[in-house]
Biopython code that builds the backbone (N, CA, C, O; Angstrom):
import numpy as np
from Bio.PDB.StructureBuilder import StructureBuilder

atoms = [
    (1, "UNK", "N", (8.739, 28.524, 7.630)),
    (1, "UNK", "CA", (7.958, 27.704, 7.758)),
    (1, "UNK", "C", (9.065, 26.598, 7.909)),
    (1, "UNK", "O", (10.284, 26.764, 7.949)),
    (2, "UNK", "N", (8.394, 25.507, 7.979)),
    (2, "UNK", "CA", (9.067, 24.270, 8.040)),
    (2, "UNK", "C", (9.416, 23.933, 6.672)),
    (2, "UNK", "O", (8.523, 24.504, 6.046)),
    (3, "UNK", "N", (10.367, 23.198, 5.583)),
    (3, "UNK", "CA", (10.269, 23.010, 3.994)),
    (3, "UNK", "C", (11.070, 21.771, 3.883)),
    (3, "UNK", "O", (11.923, 21.573, 4.748)),
    (4, "UNK", "N", (10.873, 20.739, 2.739)),
    (4, "UNK", "CA", (11.917, 19.752, 2.766)),
    (4, "UNK", "C", (11.963, 19.821, 1.024)),
    (4, "UNK", "O", (11.223, 19.858, 0.041)),
    (5, "UNK", "N", (13.088, 19.813, 1.339)),
    (5, "UNK", "CA", (13.889, 20.038, -0.657)),
    (5, "UNK", "C", (13.921, 19.145, -1.374)),
    (5, "UNK", "O", (14.112, 18.103, -0.746)),
    (6, "UNK", "N", (13.879, 19.079, -1.857)),
    (6, "UNK", "CA", (13.401, 16.952, -2.611)),
    (6, "UNK", "C", (14.214, 17.313, -4.126)),
    (6, "UNK", "O", (13.619, 18.086, -4.877)),
    (7, "UNK", "N", (15.490, 16.789, -4.549)),
    (7, "UNK", "CA", (15.940, 17.326, -5.712)),
    (7, "UNK", "C", (16.101, 15.295, -6.448)),
    (7, "UNK", "O", (16.159, 14.283, -5.750)),
    (8, "UNK", "N", (16.126, 15.376, -7.981)),
    (8, "UNK", "CA", (15.587, 14.651, -8.499)),
    (8, "UNK", "C", (16.946, 14.584, -9.302)),
    (8, "UNK", "O", (17.017, 15.750, -9.691)),
    (9, "UNK", "N", (18.069, 13.948, -9.794)),
    (9, "UNK", "CA", (19.035, 13.547, -10.679)),
    (9, "UNK", "C", (20.414, 15.015, -10.312)),
    (9, "UNK", "O", (21.262, 15.563, -11.017)),
    (10, "UNK", "N", (20.041, 15.139, -9.044)),
    (10, "UNK", "CA", (21.629, 16.481, -9.312)),
    (10, "UNK", "C", (22.699, 16.074, -8.796)),
    (10, "UNK", "O", (23.253, 15.020, -9.110)),
    (11, "UNK", "N", (23.111, 16.897, -7.924)),
    (11, "UNK", "CA", (25.120, 16.581, -8.084)),
    (11, "UNK", "C", (25.100, 16.225, -6.479)),
    (11, "UNK", "O", (24.283, 16.647, -5.661)),
    (12, "UNK", "N", (26.308, 15.259, -6.215)),
    (12, "UNK", "CA", (27.358, 15.843, -4.645)),
    (12, "UNK", "C", (27.229, 16.908, -4.624)),
    (12, "UNK", "O", (26.267, 17.479, -4.110)),
    (13, "UNK", "N", (28.522, 17.643, -5.389)),
    (13, "UNK", "CA", (28.656, 18.567, -5.398)),
    (13, "UNK", "C", (27.597, 19.914, -4.920)),
    (13, "UNK", "O", (27.979, 20.788, -4.142)),
    (14, "UNK", "N", (26.070, 19.884, -5.612)),
    (14, "UNK", "CA", (25.437, 20.414, -5.046)),
    (14, "UNK", "C", (24.915, 20.251, -3.338)),
    (14, "UNK", "O", (25.033, 21.087, -2.442)),
    (15, "UNK", "N", (24.501, 19.304, -3.296)),
    (15, "UNK", "CA", (24.696, 18.000, -1.854)),
    (15, "UNK", "C", (25.222, 19.652, -0.772)),
    (15, "UNK", "O", (24.761, 20.565, -0.087)),
    (16, "UNK", "N", (27.318, 18.686, -1.685)),
    (16, "UNK", "CA", (27.123, 19.285, -0.346)),
    (16, "UNK", "C", (27.476, 20.930, -0.258)),
    (16, "UNK", "O", (27.797, 21.351, 0.854)),
    (17, "UNK", "N", (27.424, 22.011, -1.543)),
    (17, "UNK", "CA", (26.944, 23.228, -0.800)),
    (17, "UNK", "C", (26.534, 23.418, -0.382)),
    (17, "UNK", "O", (26.907, 24.219, 0.475)),
    (18, "UNK", "N", (25.122, 22.925, -0.403)),
    (18, "UNK", "CA", (24.058, 23.074, 0.124)),
    (18, "UNK", "C", (24.322, 22.667, 1.726)),
    (18, "UNK", "O", (24.097, 23.659, 2.420)),
    (19, "UNK", "N", (24.719, 21.544, 2.505)),
    (19, "UNK", "CA", (25.243, 20.905, 3.505)),
    (19, "UNK", "C", (26.189, 22.051, 3.983)),
    (19, "UNK", "O", (25.704, 22.803, 4.828)),
    (20, "UNK", "N", (27.400, 22.285, 3.591)),
    (20, "UNK", "CA", (28.420, 23.507, 4.485)),
    (20, "UNK", "C", (27.233, 24.823, 4.751)),
    (20, "UNK", "O", (27.285, 25.341, 5.867)),
    (21, "UNK", "N", (26.266, 25.319, 3.843)),
    (21, "UNK", "CA", (25.806, 26.553, 3.611)),
    (21, "UNK", "C", (25.158, 26.316, 5.523)),
    (21, "UNK", "O", (25.811, 26.822, 6.436)),
    (22, "UNK", "N", (24.038, 25.618, 5.771)),
    (22, "UNK", "CA", (23.433, 25.244, 6.887)),
    (22, "UNK", "C", (24.582, 24.624, 7.638)),
    (22, "UNK", "O", (24.034, 23.771, 8.335)),
    (23, "UNK", "N", (26.209, 24.575, 7.940)),
    (23, "UNK", "CA", (26.682, 24.407, 8.965)),
    (23, "UNK", "C", (27.036, 25.763, 9.397)),
    (23, "UNK", "O", (27.220, 26.103, 10.565)),
    (24, "UNK", "N", (27.158, 26.908, 7.802)),
    (24, "UNK", "CA", (27.721, 27.820, 8.270)),
    (24, "UNK", "C", (26.975, 28.840, 8.881)),
    (24, "UNK", "O", (27.602, 29.774, 9.379)),
    (25, "UNK", "N", (25.993, 28.832, 8.922)),
    (25, "UNK", "CA", (24.286, 28.904, 8.733)),
    (25, "UNK", "C", (24.218, 28.998, 10.293)),
    (25, "UNK", "O", (24.262, 30.037, 10.951)),
    (26, "UNK", "N", (24.086, 27.549, 10.824)),
    (26, "UNK", "CA", (24.408, 26.985, 12.460)),
    (26, "UNK", "C", (25.143, 27.325, 13.177)),
    (26, "UNK", "O", (24.752, 27.354, 14.343)),
    (27, "UNK", "N", (26.814, 27.830, 12.851)),
    (27, "UNK", "CA", (27.598, 28.016, 13.577)),
    (27, "UNK", "C", (27.945, 29.779, 14.127)),
    (27, "UNK", "O", (28.690, 30.278, 14.970)),
    (28, "UNK", "N", (26.688, 30.450, 12.863)),
    (28, "UNK", "CA", (26.871, 31.570, 12.967)),
    (28, "UNK", "C", (25.694, 31.859, 13.965)),
    (28, "UNK", "O", (25.258, 33.002, 14.108)),
    (29, "UNK", "N", (25.351, 31.113, 14.437)),
    (29, "UNK", "CA", (24.032, 30.642, 15.643)),
    (29, "UNK", "C", (22.091, 31.008, 14.976)),
    (29, "UNK", "O", (21.098, 31.338, 15.623)),
    (30, "UNK", "N", (22.296, 30.710, 13.246)),
    (30, "UNK", "CA", (21.151, 31.009, 12.710)),
    (30, "UNK", "C", (20.607, 29.414, 13.067)),
    (30, "UNK", "O", (21.205, 28.372, 13.333)),
    (31, "UNK", "N", (19.148, 29.784, 12.931)),
    (31, "UNK", "CA", (18.895, 28.563, 13.144)),
    (31, "UNK", "C", (18.303, 27.456, 11.920)),
    (31, "UNK", "O", (17.103, 27.346, 11.669)),
    (32, "UNK", "N", (19.187, 26.819, 11.354)),
    (32, "UNK", "CA", (18.109, 26.197, 10.414)),
    (32, "UNK", "C", (17.282, 25.188, 10.288)),
    (32, "UNK", "O", (17.136, 24.566, 11.341)),
    (33, "UNK", "N", (16.705, 24.807, 9.418)),
    (33, "UNK", "CA", (15.163, 24.464, 9.642)),
    (33, "UNK", "C", (15.257, 24.065, 8.567)),
    (33, "UNK", "O", (15.435, 24.987, 7.771)),
    (34, "UNK", "N", (15.223, 22.991, 8.070)),
    (34, "UNK", "CA", (15.222, 22.876, 6.329)),
    (34, "UNK", "C", (15.571, 21.117, 6.176)),
    (34, "UNK", "O", (16.324, 20.660, 7.036)),
    (35, "UNK", "N", (15.182, 20.420, 5.400)),
    (35, "UNK", "CA", (15.794, 18.912, 5.553)),
    (35, "UNK", "C", (16.046, 19.106, 3.619)),
    (35, "UNK", "O", (15.847, 19.914, 2.713)),
    (36, "UNK", "N", (16.473, 18.063, 3.812)),
    (36, "UNK", "CA", (17.069, 17.927, 1.329)),
    (36, "UNK", "C", (17.246, 16.610, 2.102)),
    (36, "UNK", "O", (17.773, 16.217, 3.142)),
    (37, "UNK", "N", (15.979, 15.752, 0.252)),
    (37, "UNK", "CA", (16.279, 14.488, 0.002)),
    (37, "UNK", "C", (16.914, 14.229, -1.443)),
    (37, "UNK", "O", (16.193, 14.496, -2.405)),
    (38, "UNK", "N", (17.757, 13.905, -1.600)),
    (38, "UNK", "CA", (18.069, 13.591, -2.475)),
    (38, "UNK", "C", (17.681, 12.204, -4.032)),
    (38, "UNK", "O", (18.445, 11.276, -3.768)),
    (39, "UNK", "N", (17.500, 12.118, -4.329)),
    (39, "UNK", "CA", (17.883, 11.044, -5.290)),
    (39, "UNK", "C", (18.397, 10.976, -6.400)),
    (39, "UNK", "O", (18.803, 11.987, -6.972)),
    (40, "UNK", "N", (18.515, 9.267, -7.139)),
    (40, "UNK", "CA", (19.167, 10.198, -8.096)),
    (40, "UNK", "C", (18.274, 9.804, -10.025)),
    (40, "UNK", "O", (18.460, 9.963, -11.231)),
    (41, "UNK", "N", (17.305, 9.229, -9.012)),
    (41, "UNK", "CA", (16.800, 9.058, -10.158)),
    (41, "UNK", "C", (15.189, 9.776, -10.081)),
    (41, "UNK", "O", (15.119, 10.252, -8.949)),
    (42, "UNK", "N", (13.660, 10.088, -10.946)),
    (42, "UNK", "CA", (12.718, 10.038, -10.668)),
    (42, "UNK", "C", (12.456, 8.790, -9.924)),
    (42, "UNK", "O", (12.338, 8.727, -8.700)),
    (43, "UNK", "N", (12.343, 7.451, -11.040)),
    (43, "UNK", "CA", (11.939, 5.764, -10.233)),
    (43, "UNK", "C", (12.538, 6.109, -8.977)),
    (43, "UNK", "O", (11.857, 5.726, -8.025)),
    (44, "UNK", "N", (13.456, 6.631, -8.710)),
    (44, "UNK", "CA", (14.069, 6.305, -7.163)),
    (44, "UNK", "C", (12.832, 6.985, -6.806)),
    (44, "UNK", "O", (11.945, 6.136, -6.712)),
    (45, "UNK", "N", (12.400, 8.149, -6.569)),
    (45, "UNK", "CA", (11.328, 9.392, -5.273)),
    (45, "UNK", "C", (10.281, 8.635, -5.994)),
    (45, "UNK", "O", (9.447, 8.315, -5.147)),
    (46, "UNK", "N", (9.978, 8.258, -7.002)),
    (46, "UNK", "CA", (8.301, 7.527, -7.318)),
    (46, "UNK", "C", (8.413, 6.525, -5.969)),
    (46, "UNK", "O", (7.816, 6.645, -4.899)),
    (47, "UNK", "N", (9.104, 5.790, -6.262)),
    (47, "UNK", "CA", (9.209, 4.635, -5.082)),
    (47, "UNK", "C", (8.896, 4.345, -3.920)),
    (47, "UNK", "O", (8.373, 3.500, -3.195)),
    (48, "UNK", "N", (9.570, 5.697, -3.991)),
    (48, "UNK", "CA", (9.393, 6.486, -1.976)),
    (48, "UNK", "C", (8.440, 6.953, -1.901)),
    (48, "UNK", "O", (7.974, 6.849, -0.766)),
    (49, "UNK", "N", (7.651, 7.628, -2.790)),
    (49, "UNK", "CA", (7.102, 8.577, -2.747)),
    (49, "UNK", "C", (5.661, 8.832, -3.416)),
    (49, "UNK", "O", (5.315, 9.915, -3.887)),
    (50, "UNK", "N", (4.554, 7.192, -3.373)),
    (50, "UNK", "CA", (3.846, 6.718, -4.362)),
    (50, "UNK", "C", (2.527, 7.848, -3.796)),
    (50, "UNK", "O", (2.852, 8.550, -2.839)),
    (51, "UNK", "N", (1.580, 7.970, -4.160)),
    (51, "UNK", "CA", (0.216, 9.149, -4.816)),
    (51, "UNK", "C", (0.113, 8.253, -2.724)),
    (51, "UNK", "O", (0.310, 8.891, -1.690)),
    (52, "UNK", "N", (-0.044, 7.572, -2.766)),
    (52, "UNK", "CA", (-1.023, 6.933, -1.158)),
    (52, "UNK", "C", (-0.130, 7.109, -0.478)),
    (52, "UNK", "O", (-0.427, 7.035, 0.714)),
    (53, "UNK", "N", (1.456, 7.439, -0.797)),
    (53, "UNK", "CA", (2.300, 8.002, 0.534)),
    (53, "UNK", "C", (2.082, 9.492, 0.460)),
    (53, "UNK", "O", (2.559, 10.008, 1.471)),
    (54, "UNK", "N", (1.713, 10.100, -0.095)),
    (54, "UNK", "CA", (1.207, 11.712, -0.261)),
    (54, "UNK", "C", (0.741, 11.927, 0.012)),
    (54, "UNK", "O", (0.862, 12.964, 0.665)),
    (55, "UNK", "N", (-1.025, 10.975, -0.124)),
    (55, "UNK", "CA", (-1.964, 10.611, 0.901)),
    (55, "UNK", "C", (-1.481, 10.662, 2.416)),
    (55, "UNK", "O", (-1.628, 11.706, 3.051)),
    (56, "UNK", "N", (-1.280, 10.271, 2.618)),
    (56, "UNK", "CA", (-0.588, 9.827, 3.869)),
    (56, "UNK", "C", (-0.318, 11.299, 4.356)),
    (56, "UNK", "O", (-1.110, 11.985, 5.002)),
    (57, "UNK", "N", (0.902, 11.652, 3.946)),
    (57, "UNK", "CA", (1.884, 12.755, 4.187)),
    (57, "UNK", "C", (0.558, 13.893, 4.364)),
    (57, "UNK", "O", (0.214, 14.082, 5.531)),
    (58, "UNK", "N", (0.108, 14.346, 3.726)),
    (58, "UNK", "CA", (-1.241, 15.558, 3.471)),
    (58, "UNK", "C", (-1.995, 15.500, 4.595)),
    (58, "UNK", "O", (-2.276, 16.541, 5.190)),
    (59, "UNK", "N", (-2.465, 14.153, 5.078)),
    (59, "UNK", "CA", (-3.545, 13.647, 6.005)),
    (59, "UNK", "C", (-2.517, 13.758, 7.324)),
    (59, "UNK", "O", (-3.317, 13.772, 8.260)),
    (60, "UNK", "N", (-1.864, 13.801, 7.604)),
    (60, "UNK", "CA", (-0.497, 13.686, 8.814)),
    (60, "UNK", "C", (-0.297, 14.860, 9.253)),
    (60, "UNK", "O", (-0.066, 15.426, 10.322)),
    (61, "UNK", "N", (-0.530, 15.235, 7.516)),
    (61, "UNK", "CA", (0.386, 16.965, 8.530)),
    (61, "UNK", "C", (-1.259, 17.526, 8.813)),
    (61, "UNK", "O", (-1.384, 18.005, 9.941)),
    (62, "UNK", "N", (-2.529, 17.539, 7.965)),
    (62, "UNK", "CA", (-3.501, 18.001, 9.111)),
    (62, "UNK", "C", (-3.510, 18.000, 10.472)),
    (62, "UNK", "O", (-3.630, 18.906, 11.296)),
    (63, "UNK", "N", (-3.262, 16.011, 10.625)),
    (63, "UNK", "CA", (-3.729, 15.918, 11.506)),
    (63, "UNK", "C", (-2.768, 14.574, 12.250)),
    (63, "UNK", "O", (-2.682, 13.354, 12.109)),
    (64, "UNK", "N", (-2.142, 15.649, 13.103)),
    (64, "UNK", "CA", (-1.398, 13.601, 13.370)),
    (64, "UNK", "C", (-2.209, 12.665, 14.575)),
    (64, "UNK", "O", (-2.926, 12.737, 15.573)),
    (65, "UNK", "N", (-1.547, 11.800, 13.709)),
    (65, "UNK", "CA", (-2.063, 10.329, 13.854)),
    (65, "UNK", "C", (-1.040, 9.990, 15.673)),
    (65, "UNK", "O", (0.123, 10.110, 16.058)),
    (66, "UNK", "N", (-2.313, 9.561, 16.250)),
    (66, "UNK", "CA", (-2.118, 9.250, 17.638)),
    (66, "UNK", "C", (-1.158, 7.782, 17.374)),
    (66, "UNK", "O", (0.045, 7.981, 17.539)),
    (67, "UNK", "N", (-1.443, 6.714, 17.087)),
    (67, "UNK", "CA", (-1.009, 5.551, 16.019)),
    (67, "UNK", "C", (-1.202, 5.366, 14.711)),
    (67, "UNK", "O", (-2.168, 5.931, 14.198)),
    (68, "UNK", "N", (-0.157, 4.375, 13.735)),
    (68, "UNK", "CA", (-0.780, 3.662, 12.408)),
    (68, "UNK", "C", (-1.894, 3.182, 12.539)),
    (68, "UNK", "O", (-2.397, 3.055, 11.423)),
    (69, "UNK", "N", (-3.037, 2.595, 13.907)),
    (69, "UNK", "CA", (-3.723, 1.548, 13.633)),
    (69, "UNK", "C", (-4.856, 3.157, 12.904)),
    (69, "UNK", "O", (-5.383, 3.379, 11.814)),
    (70, "UNK", "N", (-4.758, 4.063, 14.462)),
    (70, "UNK", "CA", (-5.194, 5.067, 14.226)),
    (70, "UNK", "C", (-5.488, 5.750, 12.548)),
    (70, "UNK", "O", (-6.507, 5.799, 11.859)),
    (71, "UNK", "N", (-4.586, 6.047, 12.404)),
    (71, "UNK", "CA", (-4.613, 6.283, 10.608)),
    (71, "UNK", "C", (-4.553, 5.651, 9.714)),
    (71, "UNK", "O", (-4.767, 6.112, 8.593)),
    (72, "UNK", "N", (-4.303, 4.640, 9.889)),
    (72, "UNK", "CA", (-5.353, 3.548, 9.253)),
    (72, "UNK", "C", (-7.124, 3.108, 9.165)),
    (72, "UNK", "O", (-7.634, 2.311, 8.379)),
    (73, "UNK", "N", (-7.705, 3.795, 10.080)),
    (73, "UNK", "CA", (-8.687, 3.942, 9.905)),
    (73, "UNK", "C", (-9.656, 4.985, 9.423)),
    (73, "UNK", "O", (-10.829, 4.830, 9.084)),
    (74, "UNK", "N", (-8.751, 6.347, 9.472)),
    (74, "UNK", "CA", (-9.126, 7.558, 9.235)),
    (74, "UNK", "C", (-8.986, 7.362, 7.757)),
    (74, "UNK", "O", (-10.135, 7.443, 7.323)),
    (75, "UNK", "N", (-8.130, 7.138, 6.724)),
    (75, "UNK", "CA", (-8.086, 6.413, 5.908)),
    (75, "UNK", "C", (-8.076, 5.619, 5.378)),
    (75, "UNK", "O", (-7.332, 5.330, 4.441)),
    (76, "UNK", "N", (-9.305, 4.771, 6.058)),
    (76, "UNK", "CA", (-9.834, 3.616, 5.582)),
    (76, "UNK", "C", (-9.145, 2.621, 4.516)),
    (76, "UNK", "O", (-9.724, 2.404, 3.451)),
    (77, "UNK", "N", (-8.337, 2.228, 4.705)),
    (77, "UNK", "CA", (-7.162, 1.683, 4.376)),
    (77, "UNK", "C", (-6.684, 0.926, 4.833)),
    (77, "UNK", "O", (-7.063, 0.905, 6.004)),
    (78, "UNK", "N", (-5.391, -0.475, 4.476)),
    (78, "UNK", "CA", (-5.593, -1.286, 5.728)),
    (78, "UNK", "C", (-3.905, -1.630, 6.299)),
    (78, "UNK", "O", (-2.835, -1.361, 5.753)),
    (79, "UNK", "N", (-4.189, -2.313, 7.586)),
    (79, "UNK", "CA", (-3.022, -1.444, 8.398)),
    (79, "UNK", "C", (-1.982, -2.016, 8.349)),
    (79, "UNK", "O", (-1.239, -1.811, 9.309)),
    (80, "UNK", "N", (-1.499, -2.916, 7.297)),
    (80, "UNK", "CA", (-0.045, -3.943, 6.854)),
    (80, "UNK", "C", (0.319, -2.632, 6.051)),
    (80, "UNK", "O", (1.266, -1.855, 6.167)),
    (81, "UNK", "N", (-0.670, -2.656, 5.273)),
    (81, "UNK", "CA", (0.316, -1.487, 4.467)),
    (81, "UNK", "C", (0.354, 0.064, 4.725)),
    (81, "UNK", "O", (1.381, 0.530, 4.230)),
    (82, "UNK", "N", (-0.537, 1.157, 5.425)),
    (82, "UNK", "CA", (-0.374, 2.137, 6.108)),
    (82, "UNK", "C", (1.131, 1.692, 6.642)),
    (82, "UNK", "O", (2.071, 2.085, 5.950)),
    (83, "UNK", "N", (1.447, 0.866, 7.878)),
    (83, "UNK", "CA", (1.640, 0.316, 8.164)),
    (83, "UNK", "C", (3.870, 0.607, 7.435)),
    (83, "UNK", "O", (4.741, 1.358, 7.875)),
    (84, "UNK", "N", (3.894, -0.201, 6.505)),
    (84, "UNK", "CA", (4.695, -0.122, 5.356)),
    (84, "UNK", "C", (5.414, 0.851, 5.055)),
    (84, "UNK", "O", (6.631, 1.029, 4.989)),
    (85, "UNK", "N", (4.067, 1.781, 4.787)),
    (85, "UNK", "CA", (4.324, 3.185, 4.174)),
    (85, "UNK", "C", (4.801, 4.407, 4.908)),
    (85, "UNK", "O", (5.386, 5.438, 4.577)),
    (86, "UNK", "N", (4.176, 3.737, 6.407)),
    (86, "UNK", "CA", (4.735, 5.074, 7.239)),
    (86, "UNK", "C", (6.270, 4.669, 7.405)),
    (86, "UNK", "O", (7.166, 5.505, 7.289)),
    (87, "UNK", "N", (6.601, 2.766, 7.801)),
    (87, "UNK", "CA", (8.087, 3.126, 7.333)),
    (87, "UNK", "C", (8.781, 3.890, 7.157)),
    (87, "UNK", "O", (9.411, 4.722, 7.811)),
    (88, "UNK", "N", (8.581, 3.369, 5.437)),
    (88, "UNK", "CA", (9.239, 4.031, 4.324)),
    (88, "UNK", "C", (9.514, 5.789, 4.402)),
    (88, "UNK", "O", (10.489, 6.527, 4.265)),
    (89, "UNK", "N", (8.372, 5.919, 4.639)),
    (89, "UNK", "CA", (8.678, 7.348, 5.167)),
    (89, "UNK", "C", (8.779, 7.642, 5.583)),
    (89, "UNK", "O", (8.829, 8.849, 5.347)),
    (90, "UNK", "N", (9.021, 7.198, 7.047)),
    (90, "UNK", "CA", (10.046, 7.882, 8.100)),
    (90, "UNK", "C", (11.769, 7.440, 8.024)),
    (90, "UNK", "O", (12.552, 7.683, 8.943)),
    (91, "UNK", "N", (12.125, 6.793, 6.815)),
    (91, "UNK", "CA", (13.199, 6.393, 6.502)),
    (91, "UNK", "C", (14.144, 7.258, 6.267)),
    (91, "UNK", "O", (15.251, 7.426, 6.779)),
    (92, "UNK", "N", (13.208, 8.131, 4.892)),
    (92, "UNK", "CA", (13.700, 8.526, 4.254)),
    (92, "UNK", "C", (13.409, 10.522, 4.585)),
    (92, "UNK", "O", (13.687, 11.537, 3.946)),
    (93, "UNK", "N", (12.699, 10.230, 5.960)),
    (93, "UNK", "CA", (12.828, 11.411, 6.651)),
    (93, "UNK", "C", (12.132, 12.369, 6.336)),
    (93, "UNK", "O", (12.573, 13.516, 6.273)),
    (94, "UNK", "N", (10.989, 12.056, 6.101)),
    (94, "UNK", "CA", (9.648, 12.385, 5.539)),
    (94, "UNK", "C", (8.595, 12.713, 5.936)),
    (94, "UNK", "O", (7.812, 13.553, 5.494)),
    (95, "UNK", "N", (8.469, 11.326, 7.748)),
    (95, "UNK", "CA", (7.274, 11.141, 8.728)),
    (95, "UNK", "C", (7.796, 11.608, 10.013)),
    (95, "UNK", "O", (8.351, 12.561, 9.464)),
    (96, "UNK", "N", (8.138, 11.789, 11.387)),
    (96, "UNK", "CA", (8.391, 11.666, 12.141)),
    (96, "UNK", "C", (7.579, 10.939, 12.972)),
    (96, "UNK", "O", (6.370, 10.812, 12.780)),
    (97, "UNK", "N", (8.242, 10.410, 13.975)),
    (97, "UNK", "CA", (7.867, 9.554, 15.335)),
    (97, "UNK", "C", (7.858, 9.339, 16.508)),
    (97, "UNK", "O", (8.738, 8.611, 16.967)),
    (98, "UNK", "N", (7.059, 9.791, 17.196)),
    (98, "UNK", "CA", (7.159, 10.275, 18.669)),
    (98, "UNK", "C", (6.319, 9.640, 19.291)),
    (98, "UNK", "O", (5.170, 10.059, 19.427)),
    (99, "UNK", "N", (6.971, 7.890, 20.056)),
    (99, "UNK", "CA", (6.025, 7.307, 21.023)),
    (99, "UNK", "C", (5.155, 6.173, 19.841)),
    (99, "UNK", "O", (5.707, 5.163, 19.406)),
    (100, "UNK", "N", (4.129, 6.470, 19.565)),
    (100, "UNK", "CA", (3.434, 5.920, 18.461)),
    (100, "UNK", "C", (2.551, 7.085, 17.588)),
    (100, "UNK", "O", (1.585, 6.981, 16.832)),
    (101, "UNK", "N", (3.115, 7.901, 17.921)),
    (101, "UNK", "CA", (2.674, 9.053, 17.381)),
    (101, "UNK", "C", (3.331, 9.153, 15.775)),
    (101, "UNK", "O", (4.520, 8.897, 15.584)),
    (102, "UNK", "N", (2.413, 9.553, 14.660)),
    (102, "UNK", "CA", (3.328, 9.861, 13.251)),
    (102, "UNK", "C", (3.411, 11.454, 13.401)),
    (102, "UNK", "O", (2.406, 11.901, 13.956)),
    (103, "UNK", "N", (3.894, 11.947, 13.219)),
    (103, "UNK", "CA", (3.691, 13.841, 12.394)),
    (103, "UNK", "C", (4.681, 13.819, 11.646)),
    (103, "UNK", "O", (5.740, 13.192, 11.613)),
    (104, "UNK", "N", (3.869, 15.115, 10.639)),
    (104, "UNK", "CA", (4.515, 15.796, 9.295)),
    (104, "UNK", "C", (4.848, 16.825, 9.187)),
    (104, "UNK", "O", (4.406, 17.721, 8.467)),
    (105, "UNK", "N", (6.127, 16.810, 10.285)),
    (105, "UNK", "CA", (6.430, 18.400, 10.751)),
    (105, "UNK", "C", (7.027, 20.233, 10.121)),
    (105, "UNK", "O", (7.638, 21.167, 10.641)),
    (106, "UNK", "N", (6.226, 19.874, 8.368)),
    (106, "UNK", "CA", (6.819, 20.304, 7.987)),
    (106, "UNK", "C", (5.457, 21.508, 6.996)),
    (106, "UNK", "O", (4.276, 21.513, 7.344)),
    (107, "UNK", "N", (5.868, 22.195, 6.075)),
    (107, "UNK", "CA", (4.326, 23.111, 5.338)),
    (107, "UNK", "C", (4.383, 22.534, 3.963)),
    (107, "UNK", "O", (3.350, 22.174, 3.398)),
    (108, "UNK", "N", (6.067, 22.390, 3.169)),
    (108, "UNK", "CA", (6.161, 22.322, 2.095)),
    (108, "UNK", "C", (7.229, 21.349, 1.528)),
    (108, "UNK", "O", (8.397, 21.178, 1.875)),
    (109, "UNK", "N", (6.255, 20.576, 0.250)),
    (109, "UNK", "CA", (7.204, 19.905, -0.220)),
    (109, "UNK", "C", (8.094, 20.671, -1.544)),
    (109, "UNK", "O", (7.474, 20.754, -2.604)),
    (110, "UNK", "N", (9.150, 21.082, -1.516)),
    (110, "UNK", "CA", (9.861, 21.602, -2.458)),
    (110, "UNK", "C", (10.775, 20.842, -3.422)),
    (110, "UNK", "O", (11.911, 20.600, -3.015)),
    (111, "UNK", "N", (10.285, 20.267, -5.148)),
    (111, "UNK", "CA", (11.170, 19.375, -5.946)),
    (111, "UNK", "C", (11.791, 20.061, -7.028)),
    (111, "UNK", "O", (11.549, 21.188, -7.458)),
    (112, "UNK", "N", (12.754, 19.091, -7.463)),
    (112, "UNK", "CA", (13.411, 20.264, -8.173)),
    (112, "UNK", "C", (14.084, 18.602, -9.310)),
    (112, "UNK", "O", (14.672, 17.566, -9.001)),
    (113, "UNK", "N", (13.792, 18.929, -10.058)),
    (113, "UNK", "CA", (14.680, 17.603, -10.821)),
    (113, "UNK", "C", (15.456, 18.297, -12.782)),
    (113, "UNK", "O", (15.217, 19.054, -13.722)),
    (114, "UNK", "N", (16.290, 17.435, -12.329)),
    (114, "UNK", "CA", (17.541, 18.227, -13.072)),
    (114, "UNK", "C", (17.127, 17.095, -14.089)),
    (114, "UNK", "O", (16.335, 16.179, -13.867)),
    (115, "UNK", "N", (17.781, 17.331, -15.176)),
    (115, "UNK", "CA", (17.689, 16.938, -16.743)),
    (115, "UNK", "C", (18.901, 16.111, -16.926)),
    (115, "UNK", "O", (19.159, 15.629, -18.029)),
]
sb = StructureBuilder()
sb.init_structure("model")
sb.init_model(0)
sb.init_chain("A")
sb.init_seg("    ")
for serial, (resi, resn, name, xyz) in enumerate(atoms, 1):
    if name == "N":
        sb.init_residue(resn, " ", resi, " ")
    sb.init_atom(name, np.array(xyz, "f"), 0.0, 1.0, " ", f" {name:<3s}", serial, name[0])
structure = sb.get_structure()
């Protein structure tokens, strides 16, 4: 299962340990199929992963979109808003684009918030 792990309020030390662990697995020839995103604050996460953007992730996970315009049509939303959302989600590593196609290549998003 492909997953994205999101941490909020974690430390650079924790991020470093996760990186080193993934590196060691890769050196041992094991497949490392994980992605980790870190945000300093909950507000930072919420600025990237808004409810409308989460809707895009769920939709694209079920049905990859041939184009951003097709995605806007499928979700009955303004093209420019969908375009901006896709760019933000792609920049954060939550969506991938190949040519014009938009995909979410994972099954689970796990979030951990540190107080």
